[in-house]
Structures are given as structure tokens and as C-alpha cells.
C-alpha positions in Angstrom: 0.0 0.2 -0.3 1.2 3.5 -0.7 0.9 6.9 1.0 -1.3 7.9 -1.9 -3.5 5.1 -1.3 -5.6 6.6 1.4 -8.3 8.5 0.8 -8.1 11.4 3.5 -5.2 13.2 1.3 -2.4 12.9 4.1 1.2 12.4 3.2 1.0 9.8 5.9 -1.5 6.7 6.7 -4.2 7.8 8.9 -3.1 5.7 11.9 -5.8 6.9 14.9 -6.8 4.4 17.0 -9.3 4.8 20.2 -10.9 1.9 21.6 -12.8 2.2 25.5 -15.0 -0.1 27.7 -17.4 1.3 30.6 -18.6 -0.9 33.4 -22.2 -0.5 34.6 -23.3 -1.5 38.0 -26.6 0.6 39.0 -30.2 0.2 40.1 -31.6 3.3 38.5 -35.0 4.3 38.1 -36.9 3.5 35.4 -36.6 6.4 32.0 -33.4 7.1 32.9 -30.0 6.4 31.2 -27.4 4.2 33.1 -24.8 5.3 34.7 -20.8 4.4 33.4 -17.5 4.0 35.0 -14.2 3.5 32.7 -12.9 0.4 32.9 -10.3 1.3 30.1 -9.7 3.3 27.3 -7.2 4.3 24.7 -6.6 6.8 22.0 -9.0 10.8 22.4 -11.3 9.8 20.1 -13.6 8.6 22.8 -14.5 9.8 26.1 -17.0 9.6 28.9 -19.1 11.9 31.4 -21.0 10.1 33.8 -24.0 8.7 31.3 -22.9 10.5 28.3 -19.8 8.8 25.8 -18.8 11.1 23.1 -17.2 10.4 19.8 -15.3 12.8 18.1 -16.0 13.6 14.4 -14.6 12.0 11.2 -15.1 7.9 12.2 -17.4 5.1 12.1 -16.9 3.5 15.3 -18.8 0.5 16.5 -20.8 -0.1 20.1 -21.2 -3.7 21.6 -23.0 -3.7 24.7 -24.1 -6.2 27.2 -26.4 -6.0 30.5 -27.7 -8.5 32.9 -30.2 -7.3 35.6 -32.6 -9.1 38.1 -36.4 -7.4 37.5 -39.1 -8.9 39.9 -41.1 -13.0 38.3 -43.3 -11.6 35.2 -41.4 -8.4 34.0 -39.3 -6.6 31.8 -36.3 -4.3 31.2 -36.1 -2.6 28.0 -32.6 -1.0 27.3 -32.5 1.5 24.6 -30.0 3.4 23.1 -29.9 7.1 22.8 -27.7 9.0 20.1 -27.2 12.7 20.2 -30.2 12.4 23.2 -32.8 10.9 20.9 -34.0 7.4 21.4 -32.3 4.5 18.7 -35.4 2.1 18.6 -34.3 0.1 16.0 -31.0 -0.7 18.4 -33.4 -1.3 21.6 -33.7 -4.4 23.1 -36.6 -6.2 25.8 -35.6 -8.5 28.1 -39.1 -10.0 29.7 -38.8 -12.5 32.2 -40.9 -15.5 33.3 -43.1 -16.3 36.3 -39.9 -18.8 38.1 -37.2 -16.4 37.2 -35.9 -12.7 37.6 -33.1 -12.7 35.2 -32.8 -10.9 31.7 -30.5 -10.3 29.7 -30.2 -7.6 26.5 -27.1 -7.5 24.4 -26.4 -5.8 21.2 -24.3 -3.9 18.3 -24.7 -1.0 16.5 -22.1 1.4 14.3 -22.2 5.3 14.3 -21.2 7.2 11.7 -19.6 10.6 13.0 -18.9 13.0 10.4 -19.2 16.4 11.1 -20.0 16.6 14.4 -19.3 14.9 17.9 -21.7 12.8 19.0 -22.8 11.2 22.3 -24.0 7.6 23.0 -26.3 6.6 26.2 -28.8 4.0 27.3 -31.8 4.5 28.7 -33.1 1.6 30.7 -37.4 1.5 31.3 -39.1 -1.3 33.0 -42.8 -1.1 34.4 -44.0 0.6 37.5 -45.0 -2.4 39.4 -41.1 -3.4 39.7 -39.6 -1.5 43.1 -36.0 -1.7 42.4 -33.8 -3.2 39.5 -29.8 -4.1 39.7 -28.5 -3.8 36.5 -24.8 -5.0 35.2 -23.0 -5.0 32.2 -20.4 -3.3 29.5 -20.3 -1.2 26.8 -17.7 -1.6 24.7 -16.8 1.3 22.0 -14.3 0.5 18.9 -12.9 3.2 16.2 -13.6 1.4 13.4 -12.3 3.5 10.6 -11.6 7.1 9.5 -14.9 8.1 7.0 -13.9 8.9 3.7 -13.8 12.7 2.7 -13.1 13.6 6.0 -9.8 15.8 7.1 -7.1 13.5 9.4 
């Protein structure tokens, strides 16, 4: 591969890397964003402020999540990612519990292209009013996949 093969027009290859993993361990109220803590974080394109992950522009990011919760029996939890404050129902995960079990899990992945302005990602937890308490734990992994064609290095 030659230096001129890169679509960003740089004199050298775009060697940007950034990845992070955030942990969740909480018992938040319904219809709230999950608080996260840094497990590890490398690079400068991904950062966290309590409930929001910030992604710098010019890149395509992969978001993976897995959560385990203990709502009450015959209930459910729903995890809905939010991108720039807007609920993304396409990536939502509905996790019911049975009559003999209180465990529910949710997992998924999606990509976020961030072209001009930085973007924020958060995860909203919803459960029925009859549930008095829910304990949830899990992890969110964020990986910068590649430079978006046509953006500056």
C-alpha cells in the first residue's frame, strides 16, 4: 500500500486508534440513562462523562453492549440506546422475565458514523411501574473502526 492510497489526502497514513470499555453496576429508576465507569480507555476519540459516551467526528464507531438485570418475576426491562439524545428504537432490546425467574439479559451492537460534529451515546433503561427495584450490571465496548472517507485527518 502506498501513502497516496489513503482517501483522506494525508502525506502519511491515518494511524488513529481509539477504543474503550465502560462498566455499569447500578439500580437506577426507570426511564433513566445508565451511569457508566471507565474500565479502560485508549486514544483521544472516545471519552465518557457519567452517562454519556462522546465520539469525535470523522470516524465510524462500533458500539457493543451486554447487560444483566434482576427485575421482578413476570416483568421486563428495556435497554434503548440514545444517539445525540434521541432514542434509537431500532437498536432497542426488550428483555422479559418469566414467572420462575428474575433474570433478564440484553445485548447488541450497532455502528455510529460521526461525520461533522461530535456525537454522544447513552443507554436508557425502562421497566414497568410495578417493579420496585432493579439491579443492572454490564459493559459497553466502543471501537473506532476507520476514518470516514472525505473527512480530514
